[in-house]
C-alpha positions in Angstrom: 32.2 -21.5 -9.5 28.4 -21.5 -9.3 28.1 -17.7 -9.2 30.1 -17.4 -12.3 28.1 -20.0 -14.2 24.9 -18.2 -13.6 26.3 -15.0 -15.2 28.4 -16.0 -18.2 28.9 -18.1 -21.3 32.1 -19.2 -22.9 34.4 -16.4 -24.1 37.1 -16.2 -26.8 40.5 -17.6 -25.9 43.0 -15.0 -24.8 40.4 -12.3 -24.2 40.5 -12.5 -20.4 43.0 -11.1 -18.0 43.1 -14.1 -15.6 44.4 -12.2 -12.6 41.9 -9.4 -12.9 39.1 -12.0 -13.6 40.0 -14.0 -10.5 40.1 -10.9 -8.3 36.7 -9.7 -9.6 35.2 -13.2 -9.3 36.3 -13.4 -5.7 35.0 -10.0 -4.8 31.7 -10.8 -6.5 31.5 -14.1 -4.7 32.1 -12.5 -1.3 29.5 -9.8 -1.9 27.0 -12.3 -3.2 27.6 -14.5 -0.2 27.0 -11.6 2.1 23.5 -11.0 0.5 22.5 -14.6 -0.2 19.9 -16.7 1.6 22.5 -19.4 2.5 26.3 -19.6 1.9 27.2 -21.5 -1.3 29.1 -24.2 0.6 25.8 -25.5 1.9 25.0 -26.7 -1.7 22.0 -24.5 -2.3 23.3 -22.6 -5.3 19.7 -21.5 -6.3 19.7 -19.3 -3.2 22.8 -17.3 -4.2 22.3 -13.6 -4.7 23.0 -12.6 -8.3 21.5 -9.2 -8.8 20.0 -6.2 -7.0 16.9 -4.6 -8.5 16.2 -1.0 -7.8 12.5 -0.6 -7.2 13.1 3.1 -6.4 16.4 4.9 -6.2 16.5 4.1 -2.4 14.7 0.7 -2.3 16.2 -2.5 -3.6 15.4 -6.2 -3.6 17.9 -9.0 -4.0 17.2 -11.5 -6.7 18.5 -15.1 -6.2 19.7 -17.5 -8.9 16.3 -19.2 -9.0 14.4 -15.9 -9.3 13.2 -15.6 -5.7 13.4 -12.3 -3.8 15.1 -11.3 -0.6 14.2 -8.1 1.3 15.7 -4.7 1.1 19.4 -4.2 1.9 21.4 -0.9 2.2 21.6 0.7 -1.2 25.4 0.8 -1.2 25.6 -3.0 -0.7 23.0 -3.6 -3.5 24.9 -1.3 -5.9 28.2 -2.9 -5.1 26.7 -6.3 -6.1 25.6 -4.9 -9.4 28.9 -3.2 -10.1 30.9 -6.4 -9.5 28.4 -8.5 -11.5 28.8 -6.1 -14.4 32.6 -6.1 -14.2 32.7 -9.8 -14.1 30.5 -10.0 -17.2 32.6 -7.4 -18.9 35.9 -9.3 -18.3 34.4 -12.5 -19.6 32.8 -10.9 -22.7 34.9 -7.8 -23.4 33.8 -7.4 -27.0 30.1 -7.3 -26.1 30.3 -5.0 -23.1 27.8 -2.3 -22.5 26.6 -0.7 -19.3 23.2 -1.7 -18.2 21.5 0.0 -15.3 17.9 0.3 -14.2 16.4 3.8 -14.4 16.1 3.8 -10.6 19.7 2.9 -10.2 20.7 5.7 -12.6 18.6 8.1 -10.5 20.4 7.0 -7.4 23.8 7.6 -9.1 22.7 11.0 -10.4 21.5 11.9 -6.9 24.9 10.9 -5.5 26.7 13.0 -8.1 24.5 16.1 -7.2 25.3 15.6 -3.5 29.0 15.3 -4.2 29.0 18.5 -6.3 29.3 16.8 -9.7 27.0 17.9 -12.5 24.6 15.2 -13.6 24.8 16.5 -17.1 28.5 15.9 -17.4 29.2 12.7 -19.3 31.3 10.4 -17.2 33.4 7.6 -18.4 32.2 4.0 -18.1 34.5 3.4 -15.2 33.4 6.5 -13.2 29.8 5.7 -13.9 30.2 2.1 -12.6 32.0 3.2 -9.6 29.6 6.1 -8.7 27.9 5.0 -5.5 24.4 5.9 -4.4 24.1 8.3 -1.4 25.8 7.1 1.7 24.4 9.8 4.1 21.7 8.9 6.7 18.3 10.1 5.7 16.8 11.7 8.9 13.3 10.5 7.8 14.3 7.0 6.8 17.6 5.8 8.3 19.1 2.7 6.7 17.9 -0.6 8.0 20.5 -3.0 9.5 22.1 -5.5 7.2 21.8 -9.1 8.4 23.8 -11.8 6.6 22.9 -15.4 6.0 22.3 -17.7 9.1 25.5 -18.9 10.8 26.5 -20.1 14.2 27.4 -16.6 15.2 24.2 -15.0 13.9 22.2 -17.7 15.6 23.9 -16.9 18.9 23.3 -13.2 18.4 19.6 -13.7 17.6 19.2 -15.9 20.7 20.7 -13.2 22.9 18.4 -10.5 21.4 15.4 -12.8 21.8 16.3 -13.6 25.4 17.0 -10.0 26.5 14.0 -8.6 24.6 11.6 -11.2 26.0 12.2 -10.1 29.6 12.8 -6.4 29.0 9.8 -5.9 26.6 7.6 -8.1 28.9 8.5 -5.8 31.8 7.7 -2.8 29.6 4.3 -4.3 28.7 3.6 -5.1 32.4 4.3 -1.5 33.3 1.9 -0.3 30.5 -0.8 -2.8 31.7 -0.4 -1.7 35.3 -0.6 1.9 34.3 -3.7 1.3 32.3 -5.4 -0.5 35.2 -4.3 2.2 37.7 -5.6 5.1 35.6 -8.9 3.2 35.3 -9.5 3.1 39.0 -10.8 6.7 39.2 -13.4 6.3 36.4 -14.4 2.9 37.9 -15.0 4.4 41.3 -17.1 7.2 39.7 -19.1 4.6 37.8 -19.8 2.6 40.9 -20.8 5.7 42.9 -23.4 6.6 40.3 -24.8 3.1 40.5 -24.9 3.3 44.3 -26.8 6.6 44.2 -29.3 5.1 41.7 -28.1 7.1 38.8 -27.5 5.7 35.3 -23.7 6.1 34.8 -24.0 5.9 31.0 -27.0 8.0 30.2 -25.2 11.3 30.5 -21.7 10.3 29.4 -22.5 8.3 26.2 -24.1 10.4 23.4 -25.7 7.4 21.7 -26.8 5.6 24.8 -30.5 5.1 23.8 -29.5 3.9 20.3 -26.9 1.6 21.8 -29.5 0.1 24.2 -32.0 -0.4 21.3 -29.4 -2.2 19.2 -28.4 -4.4 22.1 -32.1 -5.5 22.5 -32.4 -6.2 18.7 -29.2 -8.3 18.8 -30.5 -10.3 21.8 -33.8 -11.1 20.0 -31.9 -12.1 16.8 -29.6 -14.4 18.8 -32.6 -16.1 20.5 -34.4 -16.5 17.2 -31.4 -18.1 15.6 -30.9 -20.5 18.4 -34.6 -21.5 18.2 -34.3 -22.2 14.5 -36.1 -19.2 13.2 -33.9 -18.1 10.3 -34.5 -14.9 8.2 -36.7 -15.6 5.2 -35.3 -15.9 1.7 -36.9 -12.6 0.8 -34.3 -10.8 2.8 -31.9 -9.0 0.4 -28.9 -10.4 2.3 -29.9 -13.4 4.3 -27.2 -14.3 7.0 -25.6 -17.7 7.0 -24.2 -17.3 10.5 -25.9 -16.2 13.7 -26.6 -16.7 17.3 -24.3 -15.4 20.2 -21.0 -14.0 19.0 -18.2 -16.4 19.7 -15.6 -13.6 19.2 -13.5 -15.3 16.5 -10.7 -13.8 14.6 -12.2 -14.4 11.2 -13.7 -11.5 9.1 -15.5 -14.0 6.9 -17.6 -15.1 9.9 -18.7 -11.5 10.5 -19.4 -11.1 6.8 -21.7 -14.2 6.9 -23.6 -12.7 9.8 -24.7 -9.9 7.5 -25.4 -12.0 4.4 -22.0 -11.5 2.7 -18.8 -13.6 2.6 -15.1 -13.2 2.1 -12.6 -15.2 0.0 -8.9 -14.9 0.9 -6.2 -14.2 -1.6 -2.4 -14.5 -1.1 -0.2 -11.7 -2.6 3.5 -11.7 -3.0 5.4 -8.4 -2.7 8.4 -7.5 -4.8 10.6 -8.4 -1.9 9.1 -11.8 -1.3 6.7 -11.4 1.5 3.3 -13.2 1.3 0.5 -11.0 2.5 -3.3 -11.5 2.9 -5.9 -9.9 0.7 -9.6 -10.5 1.5 -12.4 -10.1 -1.1 -15.8 -9.2 0.3 -18.6 -10.6 -2.0 -22.3 -11.2 -2.3 -22.9 -15.0 -2.5 -25.8 -14.4 -4.8 -23.6 -12.7 -7.4 -20.1 -14.3 -7.1 -18.7 -17.8 -6.8 -15.4 -18.0 -5.0 -12.4 -18.8 -7.2 -10.5 -22.1 -6.7 -7.7 -22.0 -4.1 -5.1 -22.3 -6.8 -6.3 -19.1 -8.5 -6.3 -17.3 -5.2 -2.6 -18.2 -4.5 0.1 -15.6 -5.0 1.2 -14.9 -8.6 4.9 -14.1 -8.0 6.5 -10.7 -7.3 5.8 -8.9 -10.6 3.3 -6.1 -10.3 0.8 -4.6 -12.7 0.6 -7.4 -15.2 -2.2 -7.7 -17.7 -5.6 -8.3 -16.0 -7.3 -11.7 -15.7 -10.2 -10.4 -17.8 -11.8 -7.0 -18.6 -14.7 -6.0 -16.4 -18.1 -6.9 -17.6 -20.8 -4.2 -17.6 -22.3 -3.3 -15.2 -19.4 -4.1 -12.9 -18.8 -3.1 -9.3 -16.2 -0.5 -9.0 -13.2 -1.9 -7.0 -12.2 -0.3 -3.7 -9.2 -1.3 -1.5 -9.2 -0.7 2.2 -5.9 -0.5 4.3 -5.9 -0.7 8.1 -4.0 1.2 10.8 -1.1 0.4 13.2 -1.2 -2.9 15.1 -4.5 -3.7 13.3 -5.7 -5.9 10.4 -8.4 -5.1 7.9 -10.8 -7.0 10.1 -11.2 -3.7 11.9 -13.5 -2.7 8.9 -15.8 -5.7 9.6 -16.8 -5.5 13.3 -19.9 -3.2 13.3 -22.4 -5.5 11.5 -24.2 -3.6 8.7 -22.5 -0.4 9.9 -19.1 -1.7 9.1 -17.4 0.3 6.4 -16.5 -2.8 4.3 -20.0 -4.2 4.4 -21.7 -0.9 3.9 -19.7 -0.3 0.7 -20.3 -3.8 -0.5 -24.0 -3.6 -0.1 -24.1 -0.2 -1.7 -22.6 -1.8 -4.9 -18.8 -1.5 -4.6 -16.4 -4.4 -5.1 -14.6 -4.3 -1.7 -11.1 -5.7 -1.1 -9.4 -5.6 2.3 -5.6 -5.4 2.3 -3.3 -6.5 5.1 0.4 -5.6 5.5 3.3 -7.9 5.8 3.4 -10.5 8.6 -0.1 -9.8 10.0 -1.4 -12.7 12.0 0.8 -15.3 10.2 4.3 -14.0 9.1 5.1 -15.5 5.7 7.9 -15.1 3.2 8.9 -17.2 0.1 12.4 -17.9 1.5 12.8 -16.5 5.0 11.6 -18.1 8.3 10.2 -16.4 11.4 13.6 -16.7 13.3 15.6 -15.0 10.5 16.1 -11.3 11.4 16.0 -10.4 7.7 12.3 -11.3 7.9 11.8 -8.3 10.3 14.1 -5.7 8.7 11.4 -3.4 7.5 9.4 -0.3 8.5 6.7 2.0 7.1 8.8 2.7 4.0 8.7 -0.9 2.9 5.0 -1.2 3.7 4.4 1.7 1.3 6.9 1.0 -1.4 6.3 -2.8 -1.6 3.0 -3.9 0.2 0.7 -1.2 -1.2 1.7 -1.6 -4.9 1.4 -5.4 -4.6 -2.1 -5.2 -3.2 -3.3 -2.6 -5.7 -1.8 -4.7 -8.5 -3.6 -7.8 -7.5 -6.9 -6.0 -7.2 -6.5 -4.5 -10.7 -5.5 -8.0 -12.0 -8.6 -9.7 -10.5 -11.1 -7.0 -11.4 -9.8 -5.9 -14.8 -9.8 -2.2 -13.8 -6.8 0.0 -14.4 -7.6 2.2 -11.5 -9.2 1.6 -8.1 -10.4 3.6 -5.1 -8.1 3.6 -2.1 -9.3 4.0 1.5 -6.9 4.1 4.4 -7.0 4.6 8.1 -4.2 5.9 10.4 -1.0 4.1 9.5 -2.6 3.0 6.2 -2.7 6.7 5.3 1.0 7.0 6.2 2.1 4.2 3.9 0.0 5.6 1.1 1.4 9.2 1.6 4.9 7.8 1.7 4.4 5.6 -1.4 2.9 8.4 -3.5 5.7 10.9 -2.7 7.7 11.9 -5.8 10.9 10.4 -4.3 9.2 7.0 -3.8 6.6 5.5 -6.2 4.7 8.4 -7.7 3.6 6.3 -10.6 1.3 4.5 -8.1 -1.0 7.6 -8.4 -1.9 6.6 -11.9 -3.6 3.5 -10.5 -5.7 5.3 -7.9 -8.9 7.3 -8.7 -9.0 8.9 -5.2 -7.1 8.5 -2.0 -9.5 8.6 1.0 -7.6 9.3 4.2 -9.4 8.6 7.5 -7.6 10.2 10.5 -4.5 10.8 8.3 -1.2 10.2 10.1 1.2 12.7 8.5 2.0 14.9 11.5 2.4 13.8 15.2 -0.2 14.8 17.8 0.6 15.8 21.4 0.4 12.2 22.6 3.9 11.5 21.2 5.2 13.4 24.2 3.8 11.0 26.8 6.4 9.5 29.2 6.2 5.9 27.9 6.8 7.2 24.3 9.6 9.4 25.5 11.3 6.4 26.9 11.5 4.8 23.5 12.8 8.1 22.0 15.5 8.5 24.7 17.2 5.1 24.3 19.7 4.6 21.5 18.9 2.5 18.5 21.3 -0.2 19.8 19.6 -0.4 23.2 16.2 -0.3 21.5 17.1 -3.5 19.8 18.3 -5.0 23.0 15.1 -4.0 24.7 12.6 -4.9 22.0 14.6 -7.3 19.9 15.3 -7.5 16.2 12.3 -9.7 15.3 8.7 -9.1 16.1 7.7 -6.3 18.5 6.6 -7.8 21.9 5.3 -11.1 20.4 3.9 -11.9 23.8 0.9 -9.7 22.9 0.1 -12.2 20.1 0.3 -15.0 22.6 -2.2 -13.2 24.9 -4.4 -12.7 21.9 -4.5 -16.4 21.1 -4.9 -17.7 24.7 -7.1 -15.3 26.6 -10.8 -15.5 26.6 -12.2 -13.1 23.9 -14.1 -11.0 26.4 -11.2 -10.8 28.9 -8.9 -9.9 26.1 -11.3 -7.4 24.7 -11.7 -5.6 28.0 -7.9 -5.7 28.7 -7.1 -4.7 25.1 -9.4 -1.7 25.3 -7.9 -0.6 28.6 -4.3 -0.9 27.3 -4.7 0.6 23.9 -6.9 3.4 25.3 -4.3 4.2 27.8 -1.5 4.2 25.2 -3.3 6.1 22.4 -5.6 8.4 24.4 -9.1 7.5 23.1 -12.3 6.1 24.6 -15.4 4.2 23.6 -17.9 6.9 24.2 -19.1 6.9 20.6 -18.8 3.2 20.0 -21.4 0.5 20.4 -20.1 -1.0 23.6 -21.8 -4.3 23.0 -19.5 -4.8 20.0 -16.3 -3.6 21.7 -14.8 -7.0 22.5 -15.3 -7.9 18.8 -13.3 -4.9 17.8 -10.2 -6.1 19.5 -10.3 -9.6 17.9 -8.3 -8.1 15.0 -5.6 -6.4 17.0 -2.7 -6.6 17.5 -0.9 -8.2 14.6 2.8 -9.0 14.2 4.8 -5.9 13.4 8.6 -5.6 13.3 10.6 -3.9 16.0 12.2 -1.8 13.3 8.7 -0.6 12.3 8.0 0.5 15.9 11.4 2.1 16.1 10.6 4.2 13.1 7.4 5.4 14.8 8.7 5.8 18.3 12.5 5.7 18.3 14.9 8.7 18.6 15.7 9.1 14.9 12.5 9.1 12.8 8.8 10.1 13.3 8.8 10.7 17.1 11.8 13.1 16.6 10.7 14.8 13.3 7.0 14.6 14.1 6.3 14.4 10.4 6.6 11.6 7.8 8.1 13.4 4.8 9.7 16.6 6.3 12.2 17.1 9.1 11.1 19.1 12.1 13.3 22.0 10.9 11.7 21.9 7.4 8.1 21.9 8.4 8.6 24.5 11.2 10.3 26.7 8.6 7.2 26.3 6.4 4.9 27.2 9.3 7.0 30.4 10.0 6.8 31.4 6.4 3.1 30.8 6.3 2.6 32.5 9.7 4.4 35.7 8.5 1.9 36.2 5.7 -1.1 35.0 7.7 -0.6 37.1 10.8 0.2 40.3 8.9 -2.8 39.7 6.6 -1.0 41.8 3.9 1.7 41.3 1.4 5.3 41.7 2.5 7.5 44.4 1.1 9.0 42.4 -1.8 5.6 40.8 -2.6 4.1 44.3 -3.0 6.9 45.1 -5.3 5.9 42.2 -7.5 2.2 43.1 -7.3 3.1 46.6 -8.5 5.0 45.3 -11.5 8.4 45.9 -10.0 11.4 43.7 -10.5 11.5 42.1 -7.1 10.6 38.6 -8.3 14.2 37.3 -8.2 14.7 39.0 -4.8 11.6 37.3 -3.3 12.7 33.9 -4.4 16.1 34.4 -2.7 14.5 35.6 0.5 11.6 33.2 0.7 11.0 29.8 -1.0 8.0 29.5 -3.3 5.4 27.4 -1.5 5.5 24.5 -4.0 9.3 24.1 -3.7 9.0 21.8 -0.8 6.1 19.8 -2.2 6.0 16.1 -1.4 4.0 15.1 -4.6 4.1 15.8 -8.3 1.6 15.9 -11.1 1.0 12.1 -10.8 -0.7 12.4 -7.4 -4.3 11.3 -7.3 -7.1 13.5 -5.8 -7.2 13.4 -2.0 -10.2 13.3 0.3 -9.6 13.6 4.0 -11.6 13.1 7.2 -9.9 14.4 10.3 -10.9 13.6 13.9 -11.3 16.9 15.7 -10.1 15.6 19.1 -7.4 13.3 17.9 -4.3 13.5 20.1 -2.4 10.7 18.4 -1.9 12.5 15.0 -2.5 16.1 13.8 -4.7 15.9 10.7 -5.5 19.6 10.9 -1.9 20.4 10.2 -2.0 18.3 7.0 -5.1 20.2 5.9 -3.3 23.5 6.4 -0.5 22.2 4.2 -2.9 21.8 1.3 -4.8 25.0 2.0 -1.6 27.1 2.0 -0.5 25.8 -1.4 2.3 23.6 -0.2 1.1 20.9 -2.6 0.3 22.6 -5.9 -0.3 19.3 -7.7 -2.7 17.8 -5.2 -6.4 18.5 -5.5 -8.4 17.9 -2.3 -11.8 17.0 -3.5 -13.3 16.6 0.0 -12.2 17.5 3.5 -13.9 17.4 6.8 -12.9 18.0 10.5 -15.4 16.2 12.7 -15.7 17.8 16.2 -15.5 15.5 19.2 -14.2 12.6 17.1 -11.1 10.7 18.4 -8.7 8.6 16.4 -10.8 5.4 16.0 -14.2 7.1 15.8 -13.8 7.6 12.1 -14.3 3.8 11.6 -16.1 2.7 14.8 -18.3 5.5 16.0 -22.1 4.8 15.9 -22.7 7.8 13.7 -19.7 7.2 11.5 -22.0 5.9 8.7 -23.5 9.3 8.5 -20.5 11.4 9.4 -17.9 9.6 7.3 -19.1 6.5 5.3 -21.8 8.1 3.3 -19.4 10.8 2.2 -16.7 8.2 1.4 -19.2 6.3 -0.8 -20.1 9.5 -2.7 -16.5 10.6 -3.2 -15.6 7.2 -4.6 -18.3 7.5 -7.2 -17.7 11.2 -7.8 -14.1 10.5 -8.8 -14.7 7.1 -10.6 -13.2 7.3 -14.1 -15.3 4.5 -15.6 -18.8 5.3 -14.5 -20.1 4.1 -17.9 -19.2 0.5 -17.2 -20.0 0.4 -13.5 -23.3 0.0 -11.6 -24.3 3.1 -9.8 -23.9 2.6 -6.0 -27.0 3.0 -3.9 -27.4 6.6 -2.7 -25.1 8.0 -5.4 -27.6 8.4 -8.2 -27.4 12.2 -8.0 -23.7 12.5 -7.4 -22.1 14.4 -10.4 -18.8 13.3 -12.0 -15.7 15.1 -10.8 -13.8 17.1 -13.4 -10.1 17.3 -12.5 -8.3 20.6 -12.9 -5.5 20.7 -15.4 -2.2 20.2 -13.5 0.3 22.6 -15.0 3.2 24.7 -13.8 2.4 28.4 -14.0 3.6 31.7 -12.5 6.3 31.5 -9.8 6.6 27.7 -10.3 7.4 28.1 -14.0 9.8 30.9 -13.3 11.5 28.8 -10.6 11.9 25.8 -13.0 13.4 28.2 -15.6 15.9 29.4 -13.0 16.8 25.9 -11.9 17.3 25.0 -15.6 19.5 28.1 -16.1 21.6 27.2 -13.0 21.9 23.6 -14.2 23.1 24.7 -17.7 25.5 27.1 -16.1 27.1 24.5 -13.8 27.3 22.1 -16.8 29.2 24.7 -18.8 31.6 25.3 -16.0 32.2 21.6 -15.6 32.9 21.2 -19.3 35.2 24.2 -19.4 37.2 22.7 -16.5 
């Protein structure tokens, strides 16, 4: 059989139990077929699943016979494929058998043993080790994704049913949202009209930057007229634009880069599970020549390979920007010279704009748009697969071993998830600093709105009937393509403002239509179910702790904070008494529930003071109260009056946020000797990290855990 041929060579005569071999081969073939791109009988043997790779103990990718990748499947299914593969190889080559498992697969098995009451230090037999299955319980934070098999007549029919029902039901939901947005805008529109009728300026008192906004609109108008008349900026301009005139509102970040004298070259990046995602490099045409298209294509699924070439001094320090929910990284390019991407590039940084899977054009090395496996992902996969792939490619292209990372909203979520000690903490070794803008770790009060409650009330099964198992309300993308840019910009602002509770009071309204050229993008229904469904974020209101866990932490912190004095047992410890053990039994040490370990990079956080979508202040309190002993917050700021998108689009964001981001990036840069000094950072001192070590209660706690582990191991051995 084709599967057997991919795994084995000839074996000595008489060394094989034919019945056992046939049984194992059939089981392996059935499991392989379940996880393959296509069934073997269709003749495409290269697409057969032959192995599961454990990227983390909870995240796997399926490798086909030709080396391509298929997305995540439930851990139990992936482990079963590896067990059967190993058993088949063992029976065919009994004299050369040895157990081979990836470190992450071993961690998954050890975790399963701990949860089943088995000591991880007890030496199991080969048989018990092979048959040990990873955890089968449902993680309340990241429930398992559905398993979709290869395309068949039945799956085609099921997909058509889901697409048919979800088209009408989700379109009805969207219509209700649009009507709700329009209805709630009637009152403000009437007030605006009344001020006009009474000869009052409706914007002068309600918009804090009205005069500056008017001044900029006049400048843009003069520049457009000059461009149309043929008067181009002189060559003496540091960044002469190569595009100009009236804004056609195109969905192309390179066009807006050329309007400010820069340009963008697109790269294609392959994730470890086979998705092809877009990476945009912002560059100065006077300094950089775009690479040939063949060198900007994807380089396969392997991450963190040796760089193309080392950086040449003085090099620009590389910075990667990741966007928020339903956006692309074009959101960093819409405010002309005040855009974060262009401001950093002109200051002297090497700016890269990362986009998540699917984006404007869903692409995968094997899967097609209609295949539900193309859409079986959520925030976990975006953090575990997309972010490392993007960082890896930036490191490869620039030659740097570490880069700066800037994220907004959902981008902060995927970074916070990826860096967690249970996911990919080694990613912290590739980041000099993590800059979080409007960090989305805890839910804000907006999650309780009626239209979000509806998504939380319905069951996961009905959620898929209502919103499908493919893209989430793809009709939005159709509207994005077909509607006039100004009509879509106005409608998009009304709808998204209604949904997420922010306004344009601090934005340059003359650029608002441009801002919505880069939203929405394709996202999976499973991703939106993670955010808004009844099981995950909307229920737990946190990304890495359950509601019960973080509320217990707040109660513990509140007991000490409200009293303002040490508790009874804490006083005993302070007086040199023997209450240390008693305190730990009564109350957990604060670092015991930490999300991150010593590999976490330094954090810098900018929180919007009036953000109803997420609660960044709660995240700051987590750090201030010592819940993350290994995380050093090098900068934090709460900006009064700011809403969720103001941190990237407000007219005063360059002063309130961007200048500080620029300085923090340089402050934490680990290779200042080979990099050019960014403009405005000449007097910024280098940051000296504190030594991360376990001391005091943390050290005692680890000693206790080690003693308990040794004790349980001794009991297991005696039994």
